[in-house]
GUMI-16185 format. One line per field, with one value per residue: residue in one letter; x, y, z of N, C-alpha, C in turn. Coordinates in steps of 0.02 Angstrom, whole numbers, always signed. Each point is the difference from the previous one (the first is absolute). Layout:
BEGIN
residuo = [A, ...]
n_u = [X, ...]
n_v = [Y, ...]
n_w = [Z, ...]
ca_u = [X, ...]
ca_v = [Y, ...]
ca_w = [Z, ...]
c_u = [X, ...]
c_v = [Y, ...]
c_w = [Z, ...]
This chain:
BEGIN
residuo = [M, P, R, F, Y, C, P, P, P, L, P, T, G, G, T, F, D, L, P, P, D, A, A, H, H, A, S, R, V, L, R, L, R, E, G, N, R, V, E, I, F, D, G, I, G, N, E, S, H, G, V, I, N, E, L, S, G, K, R, V, V, I, G, E, I, T, S, G, N, V, N, R, E, S, P, L, Q, V, M, L, A, Q, A, L, S, S, S, E, K, M, D, W, V, I, Q, K, A, T, E, L, G, V, T, E, I, Q, P, L, D, T, E, R, S, V, A, R, L, P, A, E, R, T, A, K, R, L, E, H, W, R, Q, V, A, I, S, A, C, E, Q, C, G, R, N, V, L, P, A, I, Y, P, P, L, N, I, M, A, W, L, Q, Q, M, K, A, L, S, G, T, K, L, I, L, L, P, Q, G, A, A, S, L, H, S, L, E, K, P, K, G, S, V, V, L, L, I, G, A, E, G, G, F, T, Q, S, E, S, D, S, A, L, H, C, G, F, T, P, I, R, I, G, A, R, V, L, R, T, E, T, A, A, V, A, G, L, A, A, L, Q, T, I, W, G, D, F, I]
n_u = [-1907, -39, +52, +26, +51, +30, +27, +53, -17, -19, -64, +4, -45, -59, +3, +4, +18, -20, +60, +3, +52, +6, -20, +28, +54, +0, -2, +37, +53, +16, -23, +48, -24, -32, +40, +25, +27, +57, +44, +43, +48, +60, +11, +3, -63, -27, -44, -55, -43, -52, -51, -37, +14, +32, -47, +27, -28, +54, -54, +49, -49, +50, -42, -12, +49, +23, +54, +19, +63, +10, +46, -5, +57, +30, +25, -11, +56, -40, +54, -46, +55, -54, +22, +3, -68, -44, -35, -35, +53, +32, -58, +3, +68, -11, -57, +22, +55, -41, -34, +60, -8, +10, +65, +39, -2, +45, -32, +15, +38, -26, +58, -35, -6, -61, -14, +0, +26, -23, +51, -39, -11, +62, -8, -28, +51, +53, -33, -3, +63, +11, -38, +39, +49, -25, -20, +58, +25, -42, +28, +64, -8, +53, +42, +42, +13, +12, +68, -9, +61, +35, -20, +37, +55, -17, +45, -30, -57, +19, +23, -64, -18, +57, -12, -62, -1, -5, -69, +37, -51, +21, -60, +31, -31, +62, -34, +63, -19, -30, -50, -24, +48, -33, +41, -38, -18, +59, -6, -5, -49, +44, -62, +52, -42, +9, +19, -55, +52, -8, +57, +37, +56, +17, -66, -14, +56, -27, -65, +24, +22, -57, +5, -33, -46, +17, -67, -32, -60, +10, -31, -52, +4, +9, -63, +21, -59, -2, +60, -21, -61, +25, +52, -42, -42, +52, +20, -60, +7, +66, -1, -69, -63, +22, -46]
n_v = [-201, +24, +28, -43, +50, -58, +18, -24, -55, -11, +1, -60, +19, -33, +30, +60, +34, +47, +29, +44, +14, -54, -21, +57, -8, -62, +12, +54, -25, -62, -1, -39, -57, -32, -52, +60, -17, -23, +41, -44, +37, -26, +32, -69, +18, -11, -30, +28, -36, +44, -20, +60, -35, +50, +55, +11, +57, -10, -55, -25, -47, -25, -36, -68, -11, +22, -39, +54, -19, +62, -14, +61, -31, +65, -20, +67, -22, +43, +27, +33, +30, +19, +60, +11, -1, +52, -1, +60, +34, -2, +17, +45, +13, -9, +37, +46, +13, -5, +40, +37, -38, +60, -23, +57, +30, +34, +36, +61, +12, +50, +40, -14, -45, +9, -53, +2, -57, +41, -27, +47, +23, -28, -31, +54, +36, -42, +9, +73, -5, -36, +32, +54, -34, -5, +63, +18, -51, +23, +60, -5, -32, +40, -51, +40, +19, +58, -5, +37, +27, +13, +66, +16, +32, +33, +39, -11, +5, +53, +17, -14, +44, +32, -39, +26, -67, +4, +13, +48, +29, +57, +35, +31, +67, -6, -54, -35, -44, -40, -23, +21, +47, -19, -41, -58, +28, -35, +52, +22, +54, +46, +36, +47, +31, +57, +60, +45, +14, -67, -24, +8, +37, +4, +3, +45, +40, -1, +11, +45, +23, -10, +16, +57, -23, +63, -2, +8, +28, +4, +48, -19, +51, -57, +12, +4, +20, +49, +26, +2, +30, +56, +9, -15, +48, +44, -12, +1, +52, +17, -5, +26, +5, +65, -45]
n_w = [+318, +65, +3, +45, +31, +13, +65, -13, +10, -52, +3, +11, +47, +11, +53, -13, +58, -52, -10, +52, -29, -15, +55, +28, -44, +14, +70, +24, -33, -10, +64, +12, -28, +49, -7, +9, -59, +37, -2, +29, +10, +8, -63, +6, -38, +58, -34, +32, -19, +9, +50, -4, +60, +35, +11, +64, +4, +33, +5, -40, -14, -28, -48, -14, +45, -57, -15, -34, +17, -11, -42, +35, +19, -15, -57, -12, +33, +34, +21, +25, -10, +48, -19, +65, -6, -16, +49, -29, -25, +67, +33, -42, +16, +64, -9, -35, +34, +47, -31, -13, +53, +29, +12, +6, +55, -28, +50, -23, +46, -41, -24, -52, +41, -32, -4, +70, +23, +58, +35, +45, -58, +13, +56, +22, -30, +22, +59, +3, -28, +55, +41, -30, +18, +53, +4, -21, +39, +49, -27, -2, +53, +16, +11, -26, +53, -27, +7, +51, -15, +56, -3, -60, +25, -50, +31, +59, -28, -42, +50, +28, -52, +18, +58, -14, -21, -59, -24, -3, -1, -27, +17, -46, -6, +27, +25, -11, +38, -41, +29, -60, +18, +58, +22, -8, +50, +31, +32, +61, +2, +1, +10, -9, +34, -32, +44, +24, +29, -11, -31, +61, -12, +66, +6, -48, +10, +56, -34, -42, +52, +19, -69, +14, -38, -25, +9, -65, +8, -69, -39, +38, +36, +33, +28, +61, +16, -54, +28, +65, -20, -41, +41, +45, -35, -7, +70, +28, -43, +14, +55, +13, +24, -24, -32]
ca_u = [-6, +38, +72, +14, +65, -1, +70, +2, -19, -65, -44, -10, -66, -41, -19, +50, -29, +39, +34, -43, +7, -31, -67, -24, +3, -53, -74, -15, +22, -27, -68, -18, -54, +5, -6, +46, +58, +56, +77, +52, +70, +50, +58, +56, -12, -61, -68, -58, -65, -58, -66, -15, -57, -29, +14, -27, +43, +65, +30, -19, +32, +17, +2, +13, +62, +41, +55, +5, +58, +18, +66, -12, +60, +39, +62, +49, +1, +12, +0, -11, +28, -38, +11, -55, -33, -59, -38, -52, +34, +42, -46, -20, +50, -6, -57, +2, +58, -25, -44, +48, +38, +64, +11, +31, -4, +49, -7, +67, +5, +49, +12, -51, -66, -53, -24, +48, -36, +40, +2, -51, -51, +16, -36, -65, -5, +7, -66, -42, +22, -22, -68, -8, +21, -49, -61, +15, -1, -72, -32, +36, +1, +63, -4, +63, +15, +68, +34, +14, +47, +3, +46, +76, +32, +21, +70, +8, -31, +39, +61, -22, -16, +56, +27, -50, +1, -69, -10, -15, -16, -18, -32, +31, -13, +55, +16, +15, -28, -74, -21, +10, +68, +37, -7, -53, +24, +0, -20, -40, +14, -14, -17, +5, -33, +10, -61, -35, +49, +48, +58, +56, +53, +39, -44, +0, +64, +12, -41, +42, +64, -30, -17, -69, -1, -49, -42, -50, -64, -24, +41, -29, +16, -68, -13, +21, -49, -10, +61, +0, -52, +15, +54, -22, -46, +46, +37, -47, -9, +51, +27, -35, -61, -41, +1]
ca_v = [-26, +39, -25, +35, -24, -36, -20, -75, -47, +7, -56, -51, -26, +14, +77, +52, +67, +57, +41, +52, +60, -33, -10, +59, +16, -46, +14, +65, +35, -36, -19, -80, -34, -77, -33, +30, -25, +45, -21, +29, -13, +10, +40, -37, -45, -44, +26, -58, +19, -16, +35, +31, -45, +34, +63, +25, +48, +9, -61, -29, -73, -29, -75, -27, +29, -44, +28, +16, +49, +24, +39, +62, +38, +9, -29, +50, +26, +70, +39, +69, +48, +58, +52, +25, +58, +21, -65, -29, -24, -60, -59, -13, -37, -69, -31, -10, -48, -68, -20, -15, -59, +9, -54, +29, +70, +30, +76, +38, +67, +33, +72, +38, -32, +54, -43, -23, -45, -12, -76, -25, -15, -48, -60, +28, +13, -64, -41, +36, -26, -67, -5, +23, -52, -49, +18, -10, -75, -13, +31, -20, -67, -35, -29, +4, +71, +24, +22, +71, +10, +57, +49, -9, +51, -22, -15, -59, -47, -6, -44, -73, -28, -3, -71, -40, -4, +4, +62, +61, +55, +63, +40, +61, +27, +3, -66, -20, -64, -12, -70, -37, -7, -45, -73, -27, -25, -71, -6, +51, +64, +60, +56, +56, +64, +56, +39, +53, +39, -34, -19, +39, -27, -47, -59, -48, -17, -56, -65, -20, -30, -59, -39, +10, +26, +52, -7, +53, -27, +53, +65, +44, -11, -28, -1, -62, -63, -21, -34, -67, -47, -11, -43, -64, -28, -17, -60, -63, -12, -24, -65, -37, -40, +42, -24]
ca_w = [+68, +39, +33, +65, +19, +71, +9, -5, -49, -31, +21, -52, +2, +54, -10, +5, +13, -24, +48, +10, -53, -60, +11, -1, -65, -33, +16, +4, -58, -58, +24, -25, +34, +6, -73, -38, -5, +14, -8, +52, -17, +51, -9, -11, -60, +1, -7, +3, -13, +48, -2, +65, +30, +53, +1, +52, +41, -27, -22, -67, -1, -60, -7, -64, -22, -46, -29, -69, -7, -71, -1, -38, +21, -60, +4, +14, +69, +2, +60, -15, +44, -15, +42, +35, -20, +45, +19, -57, -61, +18, +4, -72, -30, +31, -23, -71, -6, +15, -46, -61, +17, +35, +58, +53, -1, +55, +8, +11, +25, -42, +18, -24, +20, +45, +66, +45, +42, +58, +23, +33, -52, -62, +11, -14, -71, -34, +7, -54, -61, -13, -9, -63, -44, +12, -37, -68, -8, -3, -64, -59, -5, +28, +65, +35, +20, -13, +57, +1, +50, +35, -32, +18, -40, -64, -5, +30, -42, -53, +21, +4, -68, -35, -3, -23, -72, -37, -34, +42, -33, +38, -52, -11, -60, -50, -14, -76, -17, +9, +19, -59, -17, +46, -3, +44, +63, +16, +72, +15, -25, +51, -40, +47, -18, +47, +31, -35, -30, -28, +35, -11, -45, +42, +6, -63, -14, +47, -28, -56, +34, +35, -44, -33, -69, -2, -60, -5, -24, -43, -1, +48, +68, +31, +79, +27, +0, -71, -24, +26, -27, -71, +2, +22, -57, -60, +14, -13, -61, -38, +32, +43, -20, -47, -68]
c_u = [+44, +61, +13, +67, -19, +64, +7, +0, -68, -32, +2, -67, -34, -32, +46, -23, +56, +26, -45, +1, -36, -72, -41, -12, -63, -76, -17, +11, -28, -77, -12, -45, +13, -9, +53, +67, +60, +69, +30, +68, +48, +50, +67, -6, -55, -71, -53, -72, -48, -56, -11, -56, -35, +33, -42, +44, +68, +36, -15, +36, -2, -7, +15, +67, +42, +62, +5, +52, +5, +60, -8, +62, +40, +67, +61, -1, +33, +2, -9, +33, -13, +21, -66, -33, -54, -44, -45, +40, +28, -64, -26, +49, -1, -54, +9, +68, -27, -41, +34, +49, +64, +10, +19, -14, +50, -10, +74, -6, +58, -2, -61, -65, -34, -16, +51, -39, +46, -2, -53, -57, -2, -39, -78, -16, +10, -63, -51, +15, -23, -78, -21, +13, -51, -65, +15, +3, -72, -37, +19, +5, +61, -15, +70, +4, +76, +25, +0, +46, -3, +44, +71, +30, +28, +79, +16, -24, +50, +66, -19, -6, +59, +28, -54, +7, -64, -4, -20, -20, -25, -30, +18, -17, +56, +26, +13, -33, -72, +2, +12, +71, +37, -16, -51, +33, -4, -30, -46, +24, -15, -2, -2, -33, +8, -56, -19, +55, +65, +54, +45, +58, +29, -37, +6, +72, +15, -29, +44, +64, -13, -26, -71, +14, -49, -41, -56, -61, -27, +42, -24, +21, -63, +5, +30, -51, -13, +63, -1, -48, +23, +61, -19, -34, +49, +38, -44, -21, +44, +30, -38, -57, -55, +11, -65]
c_v = [+37, -38, +25, -42, -31, -25, -81, -30, -1, -72, -56, -34, +32, +88, +41, +63, +48, +34, +69, +48, -34, -9, +67, +21, -36, +21, +70, +45, -33, -28, -68, -27, -79, -24, +33, -37, +48, -46, +25, -19, +16, +41, -37, -48, -46, +33, -59, +38, -29, +41, +22, -40, +40, +72, +41, +53, +12, -65, -24, -69, -29, -74, -19, +16, -47, +52, +14, +39, +9, +47, +61, +46, -4, -50, +43, +29, +72, +42, +74, +50, +69, +56, +25, +61, +6, -62, -31, -33, -73, -60, -17, -41, -73, -36, -33, -56, -71, -28, -27, -55, +4, -44, +36, +85, +36, +72, +16, +71, +38, +70, +38, -32, +55, -35, -19, -42, -15, -69, -13, -11, -58, -60, +10, -2, -71, -42, +24, -22, -68, -9, +25, -63, -69, +17, -11, -63, -24, +11, -43, -84, -35, -40, +5, +82, +12, +13, +72, +12, +69, +52, -6, +69, -24, -21, -63, -64, -20, -49, -71, -26, -12, -73, -46, -5, -4, +65, +58, +60, +62, +41, +63, +36, +6, -72, -12, -57, -8, -79, -46, -23, -44, -72, -12, -25, -66, -4, +57, +73, +48, +63, +59, +64, +55, +28, +48, +46, -42, -26, +69, -25, -49, -61, -45, -30, -65, -56, -30, -43, -63, -54, +1, +30, +49, -12, +57, -36, +58, +68, +51, -13, -19, +27, -60, -56, -23, -54, -81, -49, -16, -45, -78, -33, -16, -66, -54, -8, -27, -67, -38, -29, +49, -29, +8]
c_w = [+52, +37, +66, +23, +68, +9, -1, +65, -33, +30, -63, -2, +58, -3, +35, +11, -32, +55, +6, -49, -64, +13, -2, -72, -36, +14, -5, -70, -66, +8, -39, +52, -4, -82, -45, -5, +3, -17, +60, -13, +57, -4, -21, -55, -1, +2, +12, -13, +57, -15, +73, +34, +49, -5, +50, +38, -29, -27, -68, +4, -64, +7, -59, -33, -44, -18, -63, -26, -79, +7, -45, -1, -74, +11, +10, +73, -3, +65, -23, +58, -17, +55, +32, -35, +49, +12, -46, -54, +14, +3, -78, -35, +23, -22, -81, -9, +23, -54, -60, +19, +32, +56, +53, -14, +59, -8, +6, +16, -48, +17, -21, +18, +35, +66, +40, +51, +62, +26, +38, -33, -56, +9, -26, -77, -40, -4, -52, -61, -14, -17, -77, -57, +13, -40, -75, -27, -4, -64, -67, -4, +22, +62, +37, +16, -9, +74, +2, +65, +30, -41, +15, -30, -66, -11, +41, -35, -59, +18, +9, -69, -34, -24, -36, -78, -35, -35, +50, -39, +32, -66, +3, -64, -49, -15, -65, -28, +2, +14, -60, -18, +52, -11, +52, +70, +12, +75, +16, -23, +68, -42, +53, -23, +54, +25, -48, -37, -33, +52, -3, -47, +40, +3, -70, -13, +44, -17, -58, +20, +27, -48, -36, -71, -8, -64, +0, -26, -40, +17, +54, +75, +51, +74, +32, +3, -64, -26, +26, -32, -70, +0, +13, -60, -58, +10, -15, -77, -38, +36, +44, -25, -29, -67, -34]
């Protein structure tokens, strides 16, 4: 069933006009017709079902609306702290991280980050990333959008994380621990992933000083986008809802 994001509040009855972007996608891309059933969700956990009653021009009207909330969120709360990479790779990471159930995404400016995001472009890029996450939620069935924060310098962010309790992991090729050797987290998890060239020695040392545990996933060195997806999938397999 086609799914569309609609900002809250969702309608509880009557009829409802899809927002312009969703209406365009429904009529011009998916080429839906009157009588087709659809789902709408608000990004904060609510979902409704309905039927297209009217489709004309840029307007798509939904009727026969009923709520049908389904919890598809993982019991494992994960923040992905991802070093900035090229735009296509970053989009791919955000898309796949959303599908894998991540709850927060913190982009980081690291010394070896290939991409740089000037301050004047931050708002536009954040909105772009949010749309990537929305599309991923529409596809995978999630009703909750992950929070995506403005990029921060990794050293400043690590100082913020220093006082944070809980499980903090940094993926390093030379990491001594595997996920199987760690105790199951009692709270949320932070997963820190480096840029294309990895972390500098000072960055990795600072992370360890701030309480991050160095872990490895297999014997091979992974690309930054592969590392994020592999790490999240491993977390969900061992401690989350991949059963």
